[in-house]
C-alpha positions, -999 to 999 in steps of 0.1 A, spaced: 374 332 -46 385 303 -68 386 280 -38 350 290 -29 339 282 -64 357 248 -64 339 239 -31 304 248 -45 280 219 -43 269 223 -78 305 219 -91 308 185 -75 305 154 -99 269 143 -105 274 109 -87 286 127 -55 258 152 -56 232 124 -59 248 107 -29 246 138 -8 211 145 -19 201 109 -9 214 117 26 197 150 26 162 136 19 166 107 43 176 131 71 148 155 61 121 128 63 95 138 87 78 104 92 58 82 70 24 97 75 14 76 105 15 79 143 5 56 172 -28 66 188 -23 76 224 -55 59 235 -51 25 219 -15 25 205 -31 15 171 -15 31 140 -36 61 127 -29 88 101 -7 117 113 -29 148 108 2 171 108 22 152 82 27 169 48 49 155 20 57 191 9 78 196 40 102 169 28 103 184 -7 112 219 5 149 215 -6 138 214 -42 131 252 -40 168 260 -35 174 266 -73 166 252 -107 198 231 -108 191 216 -74 155 208 -85 168 192 -117 193 170 -97 171 162 -67 136 158 -79 138 120 -86 155 115 -53 130 135 -34 101 117 -51 116 83 -42 123 92 -6 90 109 3 58 90 14 29 108 -3 -3 108 17 -36 118 1 -62 125 28 -88 143 6 -112 117 -7 -122 140 -36 -87 140 -50 -85 120 -83 -50 105 -78 -46 93 -114 -52 128 -126 -26 142 -102 -1 117 -113 -8 125 -150 5 161 -144 39 146 -137 66 134 -162 65 96 -165 100 94 -151 89 113 -121 59 90 -116 83 61 -119 104 75 -91 75 75 -65 78 46 -41 52 53 -15 15 64 -17 -10 63 10 -47 73 3 -78 74 24 -104 50 8 -142 51 14 -168 32 -6 -162 52 -38 -124 47 -37 -129 9 -33 -152 8 -62 -127 27 -83 -100 1 -75 -121 -24 -94 -111 -6 -126 -74 -2 -119 -65 -31 -143 -29 -43 -137 -14 -11 -122 -23 10 -92 -47 38 -101 -45 25 -137 -11 43 -141 14 21 -160 46 39 -150 40 34 -112 66 12 -95 56 14 -58 72 -2 -29 43 5 -6 7 13 -12 -14 21 19 -51 20 19 -65 38 49 -101 38 61 -115 73 70 -124 80 106 -160 91 109 -194 82 126 -202 59 96 -196 22 94 -175 6 66 -184 -26 49 -151 -37 32 -163 -74 28 -187 -61 2 -157 -55 -20 -139 -88 -15 -149 -103 -48 -136 -76 -70 -105 -70 -47 -95 -106 -52 -99 -102 -90 -78 -71 -89 -50 -86 -68 -46 -117 -91 -33 -93 -118 -20 -62 -99 17 -54 -106 37 -23 -100 35 -26 -62 55 -47 -38 35 -43 -6 -1 -33 1 -11 -22 36 -47 -18 47 -49 4 79 -81 6 100 -72 40 113 -96 39 141 -126 36 117 -157 16 124 -155 -17 105 -187 -38 105 -178 -73 116 -144 -63 129 -113 -55 108 -95 -88 116 -126 -108 105 -125 -88 71 -88 -97 68 -96 -135 74 -125 -134 48 -103 -116 23 -75 -142 26 -101 -170 24 -114 -156 -8 -79 -152 -23 -73 -189 -17 -108 -200 -28 -106 -179 -60 -71 -192 -69 -82 -229 -65 -113 -221 -87 -94 -204 -114 -68 -231 -116 -89 -262 -115 -125 -254 -124 -118 -231 -154 -110 -243 -189 -84 -233 -198 -68 -226 -164 -66 -190 -154 -34 -186 -134 -26 -155 -113 0 -131 -125 9 -122 -89 6 -143 -57 4 -125 -23 17 -133 11 -2 -119 41 3 -110 76 -17 -92 104 -2 -65 127 -23 -67 159 -8 -37 177 -11 -15 146 -46 -29 136 -35 -32 100 -25 -60 76 0 -65 48 -1 -81 14 33 -87 -1 37 -95 -38 53 -128 -47 59 -147 -79 30 -165 -94 28 -202 -83 38 -227 -110 14 -250 -128 9 -283 -108 -15 -311 -102 -44 -304 -79 -32 -328 -53 2 -312 -51 -15 -278 -50 -37 -289 -20 -6 -301 -1 11 -268 -7 -19 -247 4 -27 -270 34 -6 -250 61 -22 -217 49 -57 -232 51 -51 -246 86 -36 -212 97 -67 -194 84 -91 -219 101 -74 -214 134 -76 -176 132 -113 -178 123 -120 -201 152 -104 -177 175 -126 -150 161 -156 -172 168 -146 -174 205 -142 -137 208 -171 -127 232 -175 -93 217 -153 -83 186 -173 -51 183 -156 -39 215 -123 -34 196 -141 -16 169 -152 11 193 -189 1 191 
């Protein structure tokens, strides 16, 4: 009897229990909320994914919940598919330490969600305690066309100050994007660079970004990434132009390739 009690998981030192729990939730993980579309091989939302399945071990007992809740929140990708869900309100129901543990949030974003992003301030969803590794913004699949370029100006303003997230991923998700998804990506990147130059050298005093972003496009997945980087230092305009020249040339080449595309709408499903 004593031997059984001694081998009880809850009697193990806290450090060992946490290590075991990290393994449990890694092994339990049932995907990241995305799958490859059979027809196009593009990345789309997994309709069968639920975060709750990964959180099920927390129901074992109160002690297990107390020990494992932060680990579970950190290891679980949360996917909000309902566009009527107010995410900031959902997060407000959690303890700040629990919110701080969350590392991955994916949400479906139509026009209203993009408009709400304009008022986030310096943190995702306006929640100061969020420390995300990944924030995925997914377009809803429907018969309607989306016009994300309409939001570029406000998005660029948001990105210059947005902290609390390491990587942002925009996922087409098979949705209809007016002007093609890659074209929007090119325009957004161009707007980021144009606004940065304007704020640095045409404003008095200079308005430097708090966060700079690296960018890359995933052709097979039909998605693109923005990765947070340290703000660029103060420098003369000539030195700045030399530093940015490779990025500008790369963007110009991508945009020229788009111009030569005989019918970019074909890849949008139009």
